[in-house]
C-alpha positions as CSV (number, residue, x, y, z in Angstrom):
1,M,-0.1,0.0,-0.3
2,Y,1.5,3.3,-1.2
3,G,0.9,6.9,0.5
4,V,2.1,10.2,0.3
5,H,1.6,13.3,2.2
6,L,2.5,16.7,2.9
7,I,5.3,17.2,5.9
8,Q,4.1,19.1,8.5
9,E,6.3,21.2,11.5
10,T,5.6,18.0,14.1
11,E,7.2,15.6,11.3
12,R,10.4,17.3,10.8
13,D,12.6,14.9,12.2
14,L,10.6,11.9,10.7
15,F,11.5,13.8,6.8
16,N,15.0,15.0,8.1
17,D,15.8,11.3,9.3
18,F,14.9,9.7,6.0
19,I,16.9,12.3,4.0
20,S,20.1,12.1,6.2
21,S,20.1,8.2,6.0
22,S,19.4,7.8,2.2
23,P,22.0,6.7,0.1
24,K,22.2,10.2,-1.4
25,P,21.3,12.9,1.5
26,H,21.6,16.5,0.7
27,F,21.3,19.6,3.0
28,L,19.4,21.4,0.5
29,Q,16.5,19.0,0.7
30,T,16.2,19.4,4.6
31,Y,13.2,20.6,6.2
32,E,15.4,23.3,7.5
33,W,16.4,24.6,4.1
34,G,12.9,25.1,3.3
35,E,12.3,27.3,6.2
36,L,15.4,29.6,5.5
37,K,14.3,29.9,1.9
38,K,10.9,30.9,3.2
39,A,12.3,34.2,4.4
40,T,13.3,35.1,0.9
41,G,9.7,34.4,-0.4
42,W,9.6,30.8,-1.5
43,E,7.2,28.4,-0.2
44,P,8.2,24.9,1.0
45,L,6.0,22.2,0.1
46,R,7.7,18.7,1.4
47,L,6.1,15.6,0.2
48,L,6.9,12.3,1.7
49,A,6.3,8.8,0.2
50,T,5.6,5.6,2.2
51,K,5.1,1.9,1.0
52,E,3.5,-0.3,4.0
53,G,4.1,2.8,6.4
54,R,7.7,2.9,5.6
55,P,9.4,6.1,3.5
56,F,10.7,5.6,0.2
57,A,11.4,8.9,-1.6
58,A,10.9,12.3,-0.6
59,I,11.2,15.5,-2.2
60,S,11.5,19.5,-0.7
61,L,9.7,21.6,-3.4
62,L,10.4,25.4,-3.1
63,K,7.3,27.3,-4.8
64,R,7.5,30.8,-5.9
65,R,4.3,32.9,-6.9
66,L,4.7,34.7,-10.1
67,P,3.7,38.6,-9.9
68,F,0.3,39.4,-12.0
69,F,-0.3,35.5,-12.8
70,S,-2.4,33.1,-11.0
71,R,1.0,30.6,-11.8
72,A,4.1,29.2,-10.0
73,I,7.3,27.6,-10.6
74,L,8.9,24.6,-8.6
75,Y,12.1,23.8,-7.8
76,A,13.6,21.1,-5.8
77,P,17.3,21.8,-5.0
78,R,19.2,18.7,-5.5
79,G,15.9,16.6,-5.4
80,P,14.5,14.2,-4.9
81,I,16.0,11.9,-2.5
82,L,15.2,8.2,-3.1
83,G,15.5,5.5,-0.5
84,E,17.0,2.4,-1.4
85,E,13.6,0.7,-1.6
86,C,12.3,2.6,-4.3
87,D,11.9,0.3,-6.9
88,A,10.4,1.5,-10.5
89,E,6.9,0.7,-9.8
90,A,7.3,2.9,-6.2
91,E,9.3,5.9,-8.1
92,D,6.5,5.9,-10.7
93,F,4.0,6.3,-7.9
94,F,6.2,9.0,-6.4
95,W,6.2,11.1,-9.8
96,E,2.6,10.6,-10.4
97,E,1.7,12.3,-6.9
98,V,4.6,15.1,-7.3
99,K,2.8,15.8,-10.7
100,K,-0.8,16.1,-8.7
101,T,1.0,18.5,-6.2
102,A,2.3,20.5,-9.0
103,R,-1.1,20.8,-11.1
104,L,-2.8,21.7,-7.6
105,H,-0.3,24.4,-7.1
106,R,-0.9,25.7,-10.5
107,A,2.8,25.5,-11.5
108,I,4.5,25.9,-15.0
109,F,7.1,23.3,-14.5
110,L,9.1,21.8,-11.8
111,K,12.9,22.2,-11.9
112,I,14.9,19.5,-10.4
113,D,18.9,19.0,-10.0
114,P,19.4,16.0,-8.6
115,D,22.7,14.7,-6.9
116,I,23.5,12.1,-9.8
117,L,26.4,11.8,-11.6
118,K,26.6,12.4,-15.4
119,E,27.8,8.7,-16.0
120,D,24.0,7.2,-14.4
121,E,22.6,6.6,-17.9
122,S,19.7,4.5,-16.3
123,Y,18.6,7.6,-13.8
124,R,18.6,10.2,-17.0
125,L,16.7,7.9,-19.3
126,R,14.0,7.0,-16.5
127,L,13.8,11.0,-16.0
128,E,13.0,11.5,-19.8
129,K,10.7,8.7,-19.8
130,R,8.7,10.5,-17.3
131,G,8.5,13.5,-19.1
132,F,11.4,15.6,-17.9
133,C,13.8,17.3,-20.4
134,P,17.2,18.6,-20.0
135,R,17.9,22.1,-19.4
136,G,20.4,24.5,-18.5
137,N,24.2,24.4,-19.8
138,R,27.9,23.9,-19.2
139,L,28.8,27.7,-18.7
140,G,30.3,29.0,-15.5
141,F,29.3,26.8,-13.0
142,G,26.4,25.0,-14.9
143,G,23.3,25.6,-13.0
144,I,21.5,27.1,-10.0
145,Q,23.3,24.9,-8.2
146,P,27.0,23.9,-9.4
147,R,26.9,21.3,-12.3
148,F,30.7,20.8,-11.4
149,V,32.3,19.9,-8.1
150,F,35.2,18.5,-6.6
151,R,34.9,15.8,-3.9
152,L,37.3,14.2,-1.8
153,N,36.8,10.5,-0.4
154,L,37.4,10.4,3.3
155,T,37.4,7.0,3.9
156,P,41.3,6.9,3.9
157,A,43.3,7.3,6.6
158,E,44.5,10.9,7.4
159,E,47.8,10.2,6.2
160,E,46.8,8.9,3.0
161,I,44.1,11.9,2.5
162,L,47.3,14.0,3.0
163,A,49.4,11.9,0.8
164,V,46.9,12.5,-2.5
165,M,47.3,16.0,-2.2
166,E,49.8,18.5,-4.3
167,S,52.7,18.9,-2.6
168,K,52.2,22.8,-2.9
169,T,48.6,22.2,-0.9
170,R,50.7,20.2,1.6
171,Y,53.2,22.8,2.1
172,N,50.8,25.3,2.6
173,I,48.6,23.7,5.5
174,R,52.0,23.2,7.5
175,L,53.1,26.6,6.4
176,A,49.7,28.2,8.0
177,E,50.3,26.1,11.4
178,R,53.9,27.1,11.5
179,K,53.1,30.7,11.2
180,G,50.6,30.4,14.2
181,V,47.6,30.3,12.5
182,R,44.7,28.9,14.6
183,V,41.2,27.7,13.6
184,R,38.6,27.6,16.0
185,T,34.6,27.3,15.8
186,A,32.4,30.3,16.2
187,E,30.5,29.9,19.3
188,D,28.0,33.0,19.3
189,R,26.1,35.9,17.2
190,S,29.5,38.0,17.8
191,D,31.4,35.3,15.9
192,L,29.0,35.3,13.0
193,K,29.0,39.2,12.6
194,T,33.0,38.7,12.2
195,F,32.5,36.0,9.4
196,Y,29.9,38.1,7.7
197,D,32.3,41.3,7.8
198,L,35.2,38.9,6.1
199,L,32.7,37.8,3.7
200,A,31.6,41.1,2.8
201,E,35.5,42.4,2.4
202,T,35.8,39.1,0.0
203,A,32.9,40.4,-2.0
204,A,34.1,44.1,-2.1
205,R,37.8,42.5,-3.4
206,D,36.3,40.0,-5.7
207,R,33.2,41.8,-7.1
208,F,30.4,39.6,-6.3
209,L,27.0,40.0,-4.4
210,I,26.0,38.4,-0.9
211,R,22.9,37.9,0.9
212,S,22.0,40.0,3.8
213,F,23.7,39.5,7.4
214,H,19.9,38.5,8.2
215,Y,20.2,35.9,5.9
216,F,23.2,34.2,7.7
217,E,21.1,34.9,11.2
218,Q,18.8,32.5,9.9
219,I,21.6,30.0,8.8
220,W,22.8,30.2,12.5
221,E,19.3,29.5,13.8
222,H,18.5,27.0,11.5
223,F,21.6,25.1,10.8
224,V,24.3,26.0,13.1
225,R,22.4,26.0,16.3
226,R,21.4,22.3,15.5
227,G,24.7,21.0,14.6
228,T,24.0,20.5,11.3
229,A,26.3,23.3,10.2
230,R,29.7,25.1,11.3
231,I,31.5,28.3,11.3
232,F,35.4,28.1,11.2
233,L,37.4,31.0,11.9
234,A,41.2,31.4,11.3
235,E,43.1,33.7,13.5
236,Y,46.6,35.0,13.4
237,R,47.9,37.6,16.1
238,G,44.7,37.5,17.5
239,R,42.2,38.6,14.7
240,A,40.2,36.5,12.3
241,I,41.7,36.8,8.9
242,A,39.4,34.0,7.4
243,G,36.5,32.3,7.8
244,T,34.4,29.3,6.0
245,L,30.9,27.8,6.5
246,A,30.2,23.9,5.9
247,F,26.7,22.1,6.0
248,H,26.7,18.4,7.4
249,C,24.0,16.0,6.3
250,G,24.1,12.5,6.4
251,D,27.6,10.7,5.5
252,R,28.6,14.0,3.6
253,V,29.9,17.6,4.5
254,W,29.5,20.2,1.9
255,Y,31.5,23.7,2.0
256,L,29.4,26.4,1.3
257,Y,31.0,30.0,1.8
258,G,34.7,31.0,2.3
259,A,35.7,34.5,3.3
260,S,39.7,36.2,3.8
261,S,40.7,39.3,4.7
262,D,43.0,41.3,2.6
263,R,45.9,41.5,5.1
264,F,47.9,38.3,6.0
265,R,46.8,36.0,3.0
266,N,50.5,35.1,2.8
267,V,50.0,33.0,6.0
268,M,47.9,30.6,4.1
269,P,44.7,30.5,6.2
270,N,42.4,29.1,3.7
271,H,44.3,25.8,3.6
272,L,44.6,25.3,7.1
273,L,40.7,26.1,7.3
274,Q,39.8,23.7,4.4
275,W,42.0,20.8,6.3
276,T,39.8,21.7,9.6
277,M,36.7,20.9,8.0
278,I,37.9,17.9,6.1
279,R,38.9,16.2,9.6
280,W,35.6,17.6,11.0
281,A,33.9,15.9,8.3
282,R,36.0,12.8,9.1
283,E,35.0,12.8,13.1
284,L,31.4,13.0,12.0
285,G,32.1,9.8,10.1
286,C,31.4,11.3,7.0
287,R,32.6,9.5,3.5
288,I,32.3,12.5,1.4
289,Y,33.7,16.2,1.4
290,D,32.2,18.1,-1.2
291,F,34.2,21.5,-2.4
292,R,31.1,22.7,-4.3
293,G,31.2,24.7,-7.6
294,V,34.2,25.1,-9.7
295,P,34.2,26.0,-13.8
296,G,33.6,23.1,-16.1
297,D,37.0,23.2,-17.7
298,A,40.4,23.6,-16.3
299,N,41.2,26.5,-19.0
300,P,44.2,28.5,-17.5
301,E,42.6,31.7,-19.2
302,N,39.0,30.9,-17.3
303,P,38.7,34.0,-14.5
304,L,37.4,30.7,-12.1
305,H,41.0,28.8,-12.9
306,G,42.6,29.9,-9.3
307,L,39.5,28.5,-7.6
308,Y,39.6,24.9,-9.7
309,R,43.3,25.0,-8.9
310,F,42.9,25.3,-5.0
311,K,40.2,23.1,-4.5
312,K,41.9,20.3,-7.1
313,G,45.1,20.4,-5.3
314,F,43.3,18.6,-2.2
315,G,43.4,15.6,-3.9
316,A,39.5,15.8,-4.7
317,Q,38.1,14.4,-7.8
318,F,36.4,16.4,-10.5
319,T,32.7,15.6,-10.6
320,E,30.1,16.6,-13.0
321,F,26.3,15.7,-12.1
322,I,23.4,15.5,-14.7
323,G,22.5,18.9,-14.8
324,E,19.1,20.5,-14.5
325,Y,15.5,19.2,-15.6
326,D,12.4,20.5,-16.1
327,L,9.0,18.6,-15.8
328,I,6.6,20.4,-17.7
329,I,2.8,21.0,-16.2
330,S,1.5,23.9,-18.6
331,P,3.1,23.8,-21.9
332,F,1.7,26.9,-22.8
333,W,2.7,29.0,-20.0
334,Y,6.2,27.1,-20.3
335,F,6.4,28.3,-23.9
336,L,6.0,31.8,-22.7
337,W,8.6,31.3,-19.8
338,T,11.1,30.1,-21.8
339,R,10.8,31.8,-25.0
340,V,8.4,35.0,-24.8
341,L,9.6,36.3,-21.4
342,P,13.4,36.3,-22.1
343,L,12.7,38.0,-25.5
344,Y,10.8,40.7,-23.7
345,Q,13.0,41.3,-21.1
346,Q,16.0,41.4,-23.7
347,I,14.1,44.1,-25.5
348,L,13.7,46.2,-22.3
349,R,17.2,46.3,-21.7
350,G,17.6,47.5,-25.3
351,L,15.2,50.2,-24.7
352,R,16.6,51.0,-21.3
353,R,20.3,51.4,-22.9
354,R,19.4,52.9,-25.7
355,S,17.5,55.7,-23.7
356,K,20.7,56.3,-21.7
357,E,22.8,56.7,-24.5
358,E,20.2,59.4,-25.4
359,E,20.5,60.9,-22.3
360,A,24.2,61.4,-22.4
361,F,23.9,63.2,-25.5
């Protein structure tokens, strides 16, 4: 007997326990990530499918209502989560229930980007059989979530993990230790503010946007306080010079944010921070440490090549996922969303640009 239902707050632990114990757990599918995104305008919808009362599949959908239209889009970051007991029949039932939910909420489409490797041809065929079509590309990081990452196998001993690193990486870890860099865990909101200030300094230097401090306060409440995320601060001569934020779910840890000061970068705090997080992941009994996004090529001309080399230096394996797939619920609205709306936005940008040029004269 199959069943499926929307998860309520009282079933948070049931949902999270299934996510974390599955073969491919992910923090982006946890109950708390939906709560975090709720503060940014998304509505979380969490489905749990069961067979004879035992969970076999789950998905956390983020719903965004479209202004001026009684329509919505759905996105399941790194979803769905399928259990070991999810056979073909069970998976068919699960996706039919997901489609019913999507129609009920007047969704135009559902986007997924599952934690499935590119080499898994059978999974790709199962998606396409059920109506999913591939989207996205290989430019930059390759999608909303990174299509390309570096992953480190944590099952060998520490000495073996160090041995597979590039010699320069090992040297920089030991250099930071010799120079007196110390890494500690953030303990309170003042440490969170220290980390955020470092992140703001990094964003200004490298010219990228960051979320508000309130967003990181929500991360602290939903994850750090619950023990499923940790902030690390590297200190030198009594001041914090770098910091990182990592998430934990099941047998994996993900490095999500990194920040560093313009000062004392020569004492290599970022290398020691990564090594500290790797050791933390091993203490948790994890099998995989995920460095997250890198560009899809190793071209030295790529502006992100330095990031690629930094993560590769830890002996991690370059990993490519199957990418984004859309399940089209309303073909007419999907055509407007993917074809007409982008063209309209392009025309608007052109008109604004032309107007500014005329004003200049």
